[in-house]
C-alpha positions as CSV (number, residue, x, y, z in Angstrom):
1,M,-1.0,0.8,23.4
2,R,-1.8,3.1,20.5
3,K,-3.5,1.5,17.5
4,T,-2.1,1.7,13.9
5,V,-3.8,2.1,10.5
6,L,-2.0,1.9,7.1
7,V,-3.8,3.7,4.3
8,T,-2.5,3.2,0.7
9,G,-2.6,6.5,-1.3
10,G,-3.2,8.1,2.1
11,S,-2.6,11.7,1.0
12,G,-5.2,11.7,-1.7
13,E,-8.7,13.1,-1.3
14,I,-10.4,10.0,0.2
15,G,-7.3,8.7,1.8
16,S,-6.5,11.9,3.7
17,A,-10.1,12.1,5.0
18,I,-9.7,8.5,6.3
19,C,-6.3,9.3,7.9
20,K,-7.6,12.4,9.6
21,K,-10.6,10.5,11.1
22,F,-8.4,7.9,12.6
23,A,-5.7,10.3,13.7
24,D,-8.3,12.5,15.5
25,N,-9.2,9.3,17.4
26,G,-5.8,8.4,18.6
27,Y,-4.4,6.1,15.9
28,D,-0.9,6.2,14.5
29,I,-1.1,6.7,10.8
30,I,1.1,5.1,8.1
31,I,0.5,6.3,4.5
32,T,1.9,5.1,1.2
33,Y,2.4,7.3,-1.8
34,N,3.3,6.6,-5.4
35,A,5.1,9.7,-6.6
36,N,4.5,12.8,-4.5
37,A,6.6,12.6,-1.4
38,Q,6.2,16.2,-0.5
39,R,2.5,16.0,-0.6
40,A,2.6,13.0,1.7
41,E,4.9,14.7,4.2
42,N,2.9,17.9,4.1
43,F,-0.3,16.1,4.8
44,L,1.2,14.1,7.8
45,A,2.3,17.4,9.3
46,T,-1.4,18.5,9.5
47,L,-2.4,15.5,11.7
48,P,-2.6,15.5,15.5
49,A,0.7,14.5,17.2
50,G,1.4,10.8,16.8
51,N,3.9,8.2,15.6
52,H,3.0,8.8,11.9
53,S,4.9,7.7,8.8
54,A,5.0,8.1,5.0
55,F,6.5,5.5,2.8
56,H,7.1,5.2,-0.9
57,A,5.4,2.0,-1.9
58,P,3.3,1.7,-5.0
59,N,1.1,-1.4,-4.5
60,T,2.3,-2.8,-7.8
61,D,5.9,-2.9,-6.7
62,A,6.6,-6.2,-4.8
63,E,10.0,-5.1,-3.6
64,K,8.6,-1.8,-2.2
65,I,5.8,-3.7,-0.4
66,T,8.3,-6.1,1.2
67,A,10.3,-3.1,2.4
68,L,7.2,-1.5,3.7
69,E,6.3,-4.7,5.6
70,V,9.7,-4.7,7.2
71,F,9.4,-1.0,8.1
72,V,6.0,-1.5,9.8
73,K,7.2,-4.6,11.6
74,E,10.3,-2.8,13.0
75,K,8.7,0.5,13.9
76,Y,5.2,-0.6,15.1
77,G,5.4,-4.4,15.6
78,K,1.8,-4.9,14.5
79,L,-1.0,-3.4,12.4
80,D,-4.7,-2.9,13.4
81,V,-6.2,-1.7,10.2
82,L,-5.2,-1.9,6.5
83,V,-7.1,0.4,4.2
84,N,-6.6,-0.4,0.5
85,N,-7.4,3.0,-0.9
86,A,-4.9,3.4,-3.8
87,G,-6.6,3.2,-7.2
88,I,-6.4,4.5,-10.7
89,T,-8.7,5.0,-13.7
90,T,-9.1,7.0,-16.8
91,P,-12.3,8.2,-18.5
92,V,-13.3,6.1,-21.5
93,P,-16.9,5.9,-22.7
94,H,-18.2,2.4,-22.3
95,E,-19.3,2.1,-25.9
96,N,-15.7,3.1,-27.1
97,L,-14.2,-0.4,-27.0
98,D,-11.2,0.6,-29.0
99,G,-10.5,3.6,-26.7
100,L,-9.9,1.3,-23.7
101,T,-6.4,0.1,-24.5
102,D,-4.8,-3.1,-23.2
103,E,-2.3,-1.0,-21.4
104,W,-4.9,0.8,-19.4
105,I,-6.8,-2.4,-18.7
106,D,-3.6,-3.9,-17.2
107,R,-2.7,-0.8,-15.2
108,I,-6.2,-0.6,-13.7
109,M,-6.4,-4.2,-12.8
110,Q,-2.9,-4.3,-11.4
111,T,-3.4,-1.4,-9.1
112,N,-7.0,-1.7,-8.1
113,F,-7.2,-5.5,-7.7
114,R,-3.8,-7.1,-7.7
115,G,-2.2,-4.4,-5.6
116,S,-4.8,-4.6,-3.0
117,F,-4.4,-8.4,-2.8
118,A,-0.6,-8.0,-2.5
119,M,-1.0,-5.6,0.5
120,A,-3.4,-8.1,2.2
121,R,-1.0,-10.9,1.6
122,A,2.0,-8.9,2.9
123,F,0.3,-7.6,6.0
124,R,-1.6,-10.7,7.1
125,E,0.9,-11.6,9.8
126,L,1.0,-8.1,11.3
127,L,-2.8,-7.8,11.2
128,E,-3.0,-11.0,13.1
129,K,-1.1,-9.3,15.9
130,S,-3.6,-6.5,16.1
131,T,-4.4,-5.1,19.6
132,E,-8.0,-5.3,18.7
133,D,-10.0,-8.6,18.9
134,T,-9.4,-9.0,15.2
135,G,-7.3,-7.1,12.6
136,L,-9.2,-5.4,9.8
137,I,-8.8,-4.9,6.0
138,V,-11.0,-2.3,4.4
139,N,-11.0,-2.2,0.6
140,I,-12.2,1.1,-0.9
141,S,-14.3,-0.1,-3.7
142,S,-17.0,1.7,-5.7
143,I,-20.7,1.2,-6.6
144,A,-19.3,0.9,-10.1
145,G,-18.5,-2.7,-9.2
146,I,-22.2,-3.3,-8.6
147,F,-23.8,-0.9,-11.0
148,G,-21.5,-1.3,-14.0
149,I,-21.5,2.4,-14.6
150,G,-18.2,4.2,-14.1
151,S,-15.2,5.9,-15.7
152,N,-14.6,2.9,-17.9
153,I,-15.4,-0.8,-18.2
154,A,-12.1,-2.0,-16.8
155,Y,-12.6,0.3,-13.7
156,C,-16.0,-1.3,-13.1
157,A,-14.6,-4.8,-13.5
158,S,-11.7,-4.0,-11.2
159,K,-14.1,-2.9,-8.4
160,A,-16.3,-6.0,-8.9
161,A,-13.1,-8.1,-8.6
162,L,-12.2,-6.2,-5.4
163,D,-15.7,-6.9,-3.9
164,S,-15.3,-10.6,-4.8
165,M,-11.9,-10.6,-3.2
166,T,-13.4,-9.1,-0.1
167,R,-15.8,-12.0,0.3
168,S,-13.2,-14.6,-0.4
169,L,-10.6,-13.1,2.0
170,A,-13.3,-12.7,4.7
171,R,-13.7,-16.4,4.6
172,A,-10.0,-17.2,4.3
173,L,-8.7,-14.9,7.0
174,A,-11.4,-15.4,9.6
175,P,-11.5,-15.4,12.6
176,K,-8.3,-13.4,13.1
177,I,-8.9,-10.7,10.4
178,R,-12.1,-9.1,9.1
179,V,-12.4,-7.9,5.5
180,V,-15.0,-5.3,4.4
181,S,-15.5,-3.2,1.2
182,V,-16.6,0.4,1.6
183,S,-18.1,1.4,-1.8
184,P,-18.7,5.1,-2.5
185,G,-20.6,6.6,-5.4
186,F,-19.4,9.9,-6.8
187,V,-17.1,11.7,-4.2
188,E,-17.2,15.5,-4.4
189,G,-13.7,17.0,-4.9
190,E,-10.7,16.8,-7.2
191,Y,-12.2,14.1,-9.5
192,T,-15.6,15.5,-10.0
193,A,-14.1,19.0,-10.6
194,T,-12.8,17.7,-13.9
195,M,-16.2,16.3,-15.1
196,N,-18.9,17.7,-17.3
197,P,-21.3,19.8,-15.1
198,E,-24.4,18.6,-16.9
199,F,-23.4,15.0,-16.4
200,L,-22.8,15.6,-12.7
201,K,-26.2,17.4,-12.4
202,A,-27.9,14.4,-13.9
203,Q,-26.1,12.1,-11.5
204,K,-27.2,14.2,-8.5
205,E,-30.8,14.2,-9.7
206,H,-30.6,10.4,-9.7
207,T,-29.3,10.3,-6.1
208,P,-32.1,10.1,-3.6
209,L,-30.2,12.1,-0.9
210,G,-29.5,14.8,-3.5
211,R,-25.8,15.2,-3.2
212,F,-22.5,13.4,-3.8
213,A,-20.5,11.9,-1.0
214,L,-17.7,13.8,0.7
215,G,-14.4,12.3,1.7
216,E,-15.6,12.6,5.3
217,D,-18.6,10.4,4.5
218,V,-16.3,7.6,3.3
219,A,-14.0,8.1,6.3
220,N,-16.9,7.9,8.7
221,A,-18.0,4.6,7.1
222,V,-14.4,3.1,7.4
223,F,-14.1,4.3,11.0
224,S,-17.4,2.8,11.8
225,V,-16.4,-0.6,10.4
226,A,-13.3,-0.5,12.5
227,T,-14.9,0.6,15.8
228,Q,-18.7,-0.1,15.7
229,L,-19.5,-2.8,13.1
230,T,-17.1,-5.3,14.7
231,F,-19.2,-8.3,14.0
232,S,-19.3,-7.6,10.3
233,T,-17.1,-9.2,7.7
234,G,-17.4,-10.0,4.0
235,N,-19.8,-7.0,3.6
236,I,-20.1,-4.5,0.8
237,I,-21.1,-1.2,2.5
238,T,-22.3,1.4,0.1
239,V,-21.8,5.2,0.7
240,D,-23.8,6.5,-2.3
241,G,-26.7,8.5,-1.0
242,G,-29.0,5.8,-2.4
243,R,-27.7,6.1,-6.0
244,L,-28.2,2.3,-6.6
245,L,-31.9,2.7,-5.9
246,K,-32.5,4.5,-9.2
């Protein structure tokens, strides 16, 4: 029986790399999207043949998540891997306390933390039916949750909350479901393209391996958790080129 992976925000930069890695290895792919249906469908068309699906389900919309759960249950009958990849942020200097509005704090925490919990809650039953020995939840976090340096204070806090949730759920859902955080540093691509080149240069100089992660680096880590690190749960796995060392 083919295995299934659901990736929230699956047509984005990191999400698409994760989906491609799993699809290249024979998984059926389910992606969610928030607004851009065409991008999601176009991306699925680039994957190797499989029983792939795109579904409109922002992780902050309880009704959409319920509809997604029903859809996956009826079409696939089970789920092997859930990747909580969807996330949002906005750049606000940490010293600018007034610049980080209550609205943005709420949006960030609702998507990055609450939405990931909602997906885990909704898909617990289907993950327990995994064709693997155990189902798996991978939360795409960030070293910002450890380091306290990131696009804004709320973003850092949301990723710290996500890592704490990973540990709590790993205890609560064992032994039927494993839960792991994969935590990148800067990821080269759409996001870094908008940032100050001098700032990025300084960040690379403080990264022992001398470069930023690529989407493929994150995808390789997630796939390894699913297929190789099968006795790991509750872990925070960094993909940062050693950035936390400096």
